[in-house]
C-alpha positions as CSV (number, residue, x, y, z in Angstrom):
1,D,-37.8,-25.5,-52.2
2,L,-34.4,-26.1,-53.1
3,E,-33.4,-22.5,-54.3
4,Y,-34.7,-21.1,-50.7
5,K,-32.9,-23.7,-48.7
6,A,-29.6,-22.9,-50.3
7,L,-30.3,-20.0,-49.4
8,D,-31.1,-20.4,-46.0
9,K,-28.0,-22.5,-45.2
10,L,-25.8,-20.1,-47.1
11,R,-27.2,-17.4,-44.5
12,A,-26.9,-19.9,-41.5
13,N,-23.0,-20.5,-42.8
14,A,-22.6,-16.5,-42.8
15,E,-24.3,-16.1,-39.5
16,F,-21.8,-18.7,-37.9
17,A,-18.6,-17.5,-39.4
18,A,-20.0,-14.0,-38.3
19,N,-20.4,-15.3,-34.4
20,R,-17.2,-17.5,-34.8
21,D,-15.0,-14.6,-36.1
22,Y,-16.3,-11.7,-33.5
23,A,-15.6,-14.6,-30.8
24,D,-11.6,-15.0,-31.9
25,Y,-12.1,-10.9,-31.8
26,E,-12.7,-10.8,-28.6
27,K,-10.1,-13.2,-27.6
28,T,-7.4,-11.9,-29.7
29,G,-8.5,-8.3,-30.3
30,S,-7.1,-8.2,-34.0
31,I,-9.2,-5.9,-36.2
32,I,-9.3,-8.6,-38.8
33,F,-11.2,-10.9,-37.3
34,C,-13.5,-7.9,-36.4
35,N,-14.0,-6.8,-40.2
36,N,-14.4,-10.8,-41.2
37,S,-17.5,-11.0,-37.9
38,F,-18.9,-7.8,-39.6
39,N,-18.3,-8.7,-43.6
40,S,-20.2,-12.1,-42.4
41,R,-23.0,-10.4,-41.2
42,I,-23.4,-8.1,-44.1
43,E,-23.8,-11.5,-46.2
44,S,-26.2,-13.0,-43.6
45,A,-28.3,-10.1,-44.0
46,T,-27.9,-9.9,-47.7
47,Y,-28.6,-13.9,-47.9
48,S,-31.6,-13.0,-45.7
49,A,-32.8,-10.4,-48.0
50,Q,-32.6,-12.7,-51.2
51,M,-34.9,-15.4,-49.1
52,E,-37.5,-12.5,-48.4
53,L,-37.4,-11.5,-52.1
54,Y,-37.9,-15.2,-53.4
55,I,-40.7,-15.1,-50.8
56,S,-42.6,-12.5,-51.5
57,G,-41.8,-11.5,-55.2
58,K,-41.7,-7.9,-56.0
59,E,-43.9,-7.1,-52.9
60,A,-41.2,-8.0,-50.5
61,D,-40.3,-4.7,-48.2
62,L,-36.5,-5.0,-48.2
63,S,-36.2,-2.0,-46.4
64,K,-35.3,-3.4,-43.1
65,W,-32.4,-5.5,-44.5
66,D,-31.1,-2.1,-45.9
67,T,-31.3,-0.4,-42.8
68,A,-29.0,-3.9,-41.4
69,I,-26.5,-3.8,-44.0
70,K,-26.3,0.1,-43.2
71,D,-25.5,-0.7,-39.6
72,Y,-22.8,-3.3,-40.0
73,E,-20.8,-1.2,-42.3
74,N,-21.1,1.8,-39.6
75,E,-20.4,-0.7,-36.8
76,K,-17.5,-2.5,-39.0
77,S,-16.0,1.1,-39.4
78,K,-15.7,1.2,-35.6
79,C,-13.6,-2.0,-35.9
80,K,-10.1,-1.3,-34.3
81,D,-7.3,-3.4,-33.3
82,V,-7.6,-3.7,-29.3
83,Y,-3.7,-4.6,-28.9
84,P,-2.3,-2.8,-31.4
85,L,1.8,-3.7,-32.4
86,V,3.8,-1.6,-31.1
87,K,6.2,-0.2,-34.3
88,Q,9.5,-0.6,-33.3
89,K,12.8,1.7,-34.2
């Protein structure tokens, strides 16, 4: 089905972006990449939930996706600059 394939492609793209941004975060230590990575993970989980809903309809159990999204949001709140800029006077 084309709609399911479109959702799967969006999910895969979000997952790719999450992995790429997290790798950049590990290299640079920049909070921007950390936040982007978790935003993409949340986006990927959202697309996965939409796919589950598309397949199962009203009977879909989205609790695992809701939990995953909350976990990603909690982890995102822990993002910090590994190498913070030193303020100059």
